[in-house]
N, C-alpha and C positions, 0 to 999 in steps of 0.2 A: 694232749689234754684228756681229761676224764671223759668228756663228751665224745671225742674221737675214739677212745678205747671202747666205750659203750656201743658206739655205732659199728666198729669193727667186730666186736663180739657178736652183735646181732647178725651181721652179714655172714660171718663164718658159721654160726649156728644154723642159719637158713640154708647155706650151701650143704651142710651135713644132713639137714632134714630132707633135702631134695635128692642127695646122693650119699647114701649111708657109708659107702666104702671110699670116701674122698680123703685119702691120707694127707694131702697137702692142707686141706681145710682144718683137719684136726691139729696138724702141726702149727698152723697159723693161729688158731684159737688158743693153743697152748702158749704161744709166744705172747699173745695179748694178756693171758693170765699171769705170766712171769712178770710183765711190766707192772701189773697190779699187785704183785706179791701174793697171788693166789696160787701157791705152789702145788698143793694137792690136786687142784683142778688141772693145772698145767701138766703135772706128771701123768694124770689119767689120759689127757689128750695126746701126749707124746707116745705113750704106750699103745694107744689105739692106732696112731699113725704106723707104728712098727708092726702091730698085729695085721694091719691091712697090707703094708709093704715092708717086709722084713729087711730090705736093702736100703731103707730110707735113712741115709747117713745124717742128714740134718736133724732128724728127730732124735737119733742117738746123741748127737752133740747137745741138743737142747736138754735131754735127760741129764747129761753131765753138768750142765749149767745149773739145773734145779738142785742136783745133789751138792754142788759147790755152795749154793746159797743156803742149803740146809746144814752145811758144815760137815757133810759126809764126804770128806776129801779123798779118802782112799778109794771109795766107790766111784767117785767122779773121775779120778785118774784112770781107773780100770776101764770106764766107759770111753774116755778119750783115746786110750790105747786101742780099743776095739775100733773106733772110728778111723784111726790111722791105718789099722790093718785093712779096713774096708776101702779106704781111699787115702793113700800116702801123700797126696797133694792137697789135702784139706787143711788150709791155713788156720781155720777156726779151731780145729782140734788141737793143734800145737799151741795156739794162743791161749785157749781155755785151759789146757793142761799146764802150761806155764804159770798161769794165774793160780790154779789150784795148788800147784807145788809151792808157789810163793807163799800162799796162805799157810801151808804146812811148815814153812820155814826152811824148805829145801831150796835155797837160793841158787846154788850151782846147777842143780837139775832144772830149775825153772828157767835159768838163763839158757841152758842147752835147748830147751823146747822153743823158747822165744827166738833163738838164733835160727832154728829150723823154719819157723814161721817167716822170718825175714829173708831166708834163702829162697822161699817160695815167692814172696812179694816184698822187695826191699823198700817199697813205698807204703807199707801198711802202718798208718799212724798209731793204731792201738798197740801194735807190737812194739813200736819204738817207745811209746809211753810206758808200757809194762816193763820193758828192758831198763828204762830209766829208773823205775821204782826198785828193780832188783839191784841196780848199781848204788842207789841211795842206801839201801839196807846193807850193802856190803861196804859202805863207807867210801865208795869211789865216786865222789861228787863230780869230778871232771867228766867221766864217762856218762854219768846220769844226765848232766846238763846237755851234753852232746845229743843224747837220744831225745830229750824233751824238745830241744831246738829242731831236730829233724822232724819230729811229730808236728810241730807248729809250722814248719815250712810246708808240710804236706797239707795240713788243715789249719789255717791261721787262727780260726776261732774255736779250736778244740779245747773245750772248757777244762777237762781233766788235766791235759798237758799244761795248760796255762796255770792252773792251780798248783800242780806239782812243781813246776819251774819256780813259781813265786815262793813257795815254801822252802825250796832248796836255796834260792838266792838269799832269803832271810837267814837261813841257817849258816850259809857261807859268810855272810856279813856279821855273824855273831848275834843274831837276833835283832839287829838294828834295821829299821825300815828306811 
């Protein structure tokens, strides 16, 4: 909720006030700003995190998320590649790169990245949901449905997967409910 975000923002600002070089607090404050769509402030915080700790993989990943939200997809993909070079086991980098590539319309490349995410964690619901979207866009409804169902087996109340499956089922039935 907005109140929770405001409280979190205050707490992270206080943490930074007491400890100026607190990279995690800057990163967490940036994540609060992303949730509020305050992308310029978020980017500043993530860059401060990296200035304090140049090896802070999560902050780089978050910069890629902001770039994706801003539609700077090539820049975002470059950041996610850097994250993977820093930590090849970072599932979020593969997931986020897959989503950025999907937005670019590079469905095959997106699928490759999402498969890498699933190789790291076969039970990652977000990766299955995103893989389902790739398959929908490729016209492979059977594979898409399989991935939406796996996502829902993992997290039964996963709203995005529920929505995507419902839209797909409506499409399969020819628009009839």
